[in-house]
C-alpha positions as a printed NumPy array, in Angstrom:
array([[ -0.075,   0.103,  -0.092],
       [  1.331,   3.477,  -1.068],
       [  2.024,   5.704,   2.068],
       [  1.199,   9.436,   2.035],
       [  2.31 ,  12.439,   4.146],
       [ -0.519,  13.957,   6.197],
       [ -0.35 ,  17.265,   8.239],
       [ -2.658,  18.303,  11.069],
       [ -2.013,  21.935,  12.094],
       [ -3.663,  25.128,  13.022],
       [ -4.524,  26.794,  16.191],
       [ -7.791,  24.713,  16.845],
       [ -7.965,  21.838,  19.333],
       [ -7.636,  18.231,  17.931],
       [ -4.483,  17.839,  16.051],
       [ -2.8  ,  15.024,  18.08 ],
       [ -6.5  ,  13.85 ,  18.658],
       [ -6.795,  13.058,  15.006],
       [ -3.417,  11.489,  14.607],
       [ -4.025,   9.179,  17.637],
       [ -7.481,   8.19 ,  15.851],
       [ -5.464,   7.423,  12.785],
       [ -3.242,   5.179,  14.964],
       [ -6.263,   3.216,  16.305],
       [ -7.456,   2.764,  12.982],
       [ -4.173,   1.602,  11.611],
       [ -3.833,  -0.755,  14.576],
       [ -7.092,  -2.161,  14.01 ],
       [ -6.217,  -3.137,  10.571],
       [ -3.194,  -4.84 ,  11.716],
       [ -0.667,  -2.085,  10.899],
       [  2.246,  -1.199,  13.23 ],
       [  2.42 ,   2.391,  14.504],
       [  5.148,   4.465,  16.085],
       [  4.269,   7.631,  17.659],
       [  7.308,  10.15 ,  18.225],
       [  6.042,  12.936,  20.493],
       [  8.311,  16.055,  20.358],
       [  8.12 ,  18.864,  22.888],
       [  6.118,  16.566,  25.292],
       [  7.715,  14.891,  28.138],
       [  4.748,  14.866,  30.525],
       [  2.204,  12.111,  31.232],
       [ -1.084,  12.322,  29.24 ],
       [ -4.132,  10.222,  29.801],
       [ -3.738,   8.633,  26.256],
       [ -0.487,   7.103,  27.177],
       [ -2.24 ,   4.753,  29.601],
       [ -4.438,   3.503,  26.962],
       [ -1.661,   3.271,  24.286],
       [  0.461,   1.159,  26.716],
       [ -2.311,  -1.395,  26.51 ],
       [ -1.827,  -1.629,  22.718],
       [  1.989,  -1.766,  22.759],
       [  1.9  ,  -4.649,  20.339],
       [  0.455,  -2.603,  17.545],
       [  1.377,   0.982,  18.726],
       [  4.608,   2.166,  20.222],
       [  4.863,   5.677,  21.823],
       [  8.085,   7.476,  22.715],
       [  8.467,  10.976,  23.951],
       [ 11.586,  13.132,  22.717],
       [ 10.996,  16.135,  25.102],
       [ 11.097,  17.147,  28.565],
       [  8.625,  19.199,  30.581],
       [  6.6  ,  21.396,  28.192],
       [  8.398,  24.589,  27.615],
       [  5.935,  26.312,  25.307],
       [  5.78 ,  29.356,  27.505],
       [  9.363,  29.838,  27.859],
       [ 12.66 ,  29.433,  25.844],
       [ 13.768,  26.043,  25.008],
       [ 16.896,  24.81 ,  26.705],
       [ 19.868,  22.883,  25.289],
       [ 18.453,  19.669,  26.594],
       [ 15.242,  20.212,  24.647],
       [ 17.166,  20.829,  21.619],
       [ 19.412,  17.841,  21.997],
       [ 16.212,  15.457,  22.747],
       [ 14.283,  16.511,  19.672],
       [ 17.373,  16.379,  17.496],
       [ 18.502,  12.894,  18.855],
       [ 14.895,  11.969,  18.579],
       [ 14.382,  12.815,  14.852],
       [ 17.534,  10.842,  14.13 ],
       [ 16.179,   7.739,  16.017],
       [ 12.868,   7.997,  14.321],
       [ 14.447,   8.076,  11.044],
       [ 16.401,   4.795,  11.723],
       [ 12.975,   3.42 ,  12.995],
       [ 11.208,   4.339,   9.916],
       [ 14.195,   2.755,   7.837],
       [ 13.589,  -0.39 ,  10.002],
       [ 10.344,  -1.022,   7.947],
       [  8.917,  -2.407,  11.227],
       [  6.131,   0.195,  11.256],
       [  3.731,   1.224,   8.549],
       [  2.572,   4.483,  10.125],
       [  4.948,   7.181,  11.853],
       [  3.367,   9.913,  13.453],
       [  5.72 ,  12.947,  14.372],
       [  3.669,  14.557,  16.991],
       [  4.333,  18.364,  17.592],
       [  6.948,  18.177,  14.941],
       [  5.635,  21.529,  13.546],
       [  6.24 ,  23.233,  17.09 ],
       [  9.452,  21.734,  17.161],
       [ 10.754,  23.464,  13.965],
       [  8.896,  26.661,  15.182],
       [ 10.97 ,  26.71 ,  18.252],
       [ 14.037,  25.596,  16.337],
       [ 14.469,  22.402,  18.164],
       [ 15.376,  21.092,  14.827],
       [ 15.187,  22.779,  11.495],
       [ 12.447,  22.671,   8.82 ],
       [ 15.119,  21.455,   6.394],
       [ 15.638,  18.465,   8.761],
       [ 11.925,  17.827,   8.739],
       [ 11.807,  18.135,   4.965],
       [ 14.673,  15.536,   4.729],
       [ 12.812,  13.225,   6.803],
       [  9.797,  13.502,   4.727],
       [ 11.785,  12.995,   1.576],
       [ 13.593,   9.949,   3.17 ],
       [ 10.095,   8.305,   3.643],
       [  9.935,   4.874,   2.21 ],
       [  7.079,   4.548,  -0.344],
       [  4.968,   2.278,   1.865],
       [  5.089,   4.319,   5.076],
       [  2.248,   6.791,   5.97 ],
       [  3.735,   9.797,   7.767],
       [  1.625,  11.978,  10.008],
       [  2.899,  15.173,  11.251],
       [  1.211,  17.314,  13.736],
       [  1.597,  20.661,  15.44 ],
       [  0.529,  24.309,  15.094],
       [  2.367,  26.656,  12.682],
       [  3.284,  24.095,   9.961],
       [  6.038,  25.662,   7.699],
       [  4.615,  26.347,   4.167],
       [  7.328,  24.193,   2.6  ],
       [  5.998,  21.311,   4.939],
       [  2.491,  22.134,   3.522],
       [  3.675,  22.037,   0.181],
       [  5.129,  18.534,   0.195],
       [  2.361,  17.012,   2.174],
       [ -0.296,  14.942,   0.538],
       [ -3.117,  15.805,   3.024],
       [ -3.245,  18.955,   5.197],
       [ -5.893,  19.784,   7.661],
       [ -6.005,  22.989,   9.635],
       [ -7.654,  23.009,  12.781],
       [ -9.34 ,  26.355,  13.385],
       [-10.365,  27.524,  16.681],
       [-13.929,  29.104,  16.815],
       [-14.547,  29.074,  20.39 ],
       [-12.666,  27.582,  23.249],
       [-13.608,  27.29 ,  27.115],
       [-10.024,  27.96 ,  27.904],
       [-10.939,  31.557,  27.203],
       [-13.401,  31.578,  30.077],
       [-10.563,  30.187,  32.489],
       [-11.204,  26.261,  32.198],
       [ -7.976,  24.527,  32.804],
       [ -6.814,  21.555,  30.817],
       [ -8.882,  18.337,  32.336],
       [ -7.771,  14.822,  32.793],
       [ -9.235,  12.785,  29.941],
       [-10.318,  15.545,  27.824],
       [ -7.087,  17.801,  27.162],
       [ -4.684,  16.053,  29.022]])
């Protein structure tokens, strides 16, 4: 089966959720999925469920605590760059039919690795691997090379009323 490049971006909620939905669908069809989470190093509720599906879905975080509201440190940069290299080798192993680079767009925005590094990764994708990239602020060059791009648009969000992230819903 031919694999494509999908991008989920925008300022609305649901980018990672869409990718996780694809992972569940792929696993249900017998495909193996590797989820690389950049920027993230915290525990999220979905990790508990995905651990139960570890025969089909592998998740690894290539980040520390979330730094979105501050400047990334050298350790954040190193974790992301080493992670991208590791995931590239994993992709070449041909063990996984779907690779998800969760928050890779944010990683490029914060210069954890360059857009050129991400484009090199995309261009190195084997023909039969589905590649999914999430995160706000996708670079226009990534959008250009992608086969499918969905932009999540925030119309209204309860965060604006002071609602904090809730277990099982946002985290």
